C-alpha positions, 0 to 999 in steps of 0.5 A, spaced: 483 498 525 489 494 525 489 488 520 495 483 521 495 476 517 499 470 519 504 467 514 501 463 509 504 461 502 501 463 496 497 468 498 495 475 494 492 480 498 484 481 499 482 487 495 477 489 500 483 491 505 483 498 500 476 500 501 477 500 509 476 507 510 478 506 518 485 503 516 490 505 521 496 499 519 497 495 515 501 490 518 503 484 513 510 482 513 513 476 512 506 473 510 509 470 503 504 474 500 506 473 493 503 478 486 500 485 485 498 489 490 490 491 489 492 498 486 486 501 484 484 506 490 487 507 496 484 515 497 479 511 502 485 510 506 486 515 508 487 513 516 492 508 514 500 511 518 503 504 518 505 499 512 508 493 513 509 489 506 517 487 509 520 480 507 515 477 502 520 477 496 516 475 491 511 482 492 512 486 485 509 491 482 508 499 485 507 502 491 500 505 492 500 512 493 498 512 500 497 518 505 503 522 506 504 521 513 505 513 513 510 510 514 512 505 509 515 497 510 518 495 504 524 492 506 525 485 501 520 485 496 519 486 488 515 492 490 517 500 486 518 504 493 516 510 486 509 514 487 506 519 484 502 524 486 497 529 482 493 536 483 488 539 480 488 546 480 483 551 478 484 551 471 484 543 470 492 543 469 496 538 473 503 538 476 508 532 480 509 533 486 
C-alpha cells in the first residue's frame, strides 16, 4: 500500500496512518501539513520503506521510530530527526542504540 495525499492548506496528518500494517510508502512531501506527527506507535508499519514529509515547514516535533531500512526525507520541516530505540535484555534492562 502506498499512501500519497494532495496538497491542502492547514491539514493535520490523520492518526489512522500509524495503524496501517501493509503500508510500504508514505509520500506526503509538499502537502502543507502542519502540527505534529502522530507518534503513539508506528510499530505496526514494519513494511514501511519510504517516508517523505519534506517541504512541510509547519510540521514539527519528533520523527517517530520507523523501521531500520526505511528511507526518510524530512527536509524543510521542523521535525527532529533524532530517534531512540530501546530493547529489552534478558534481565529486564534496557540499552539505547
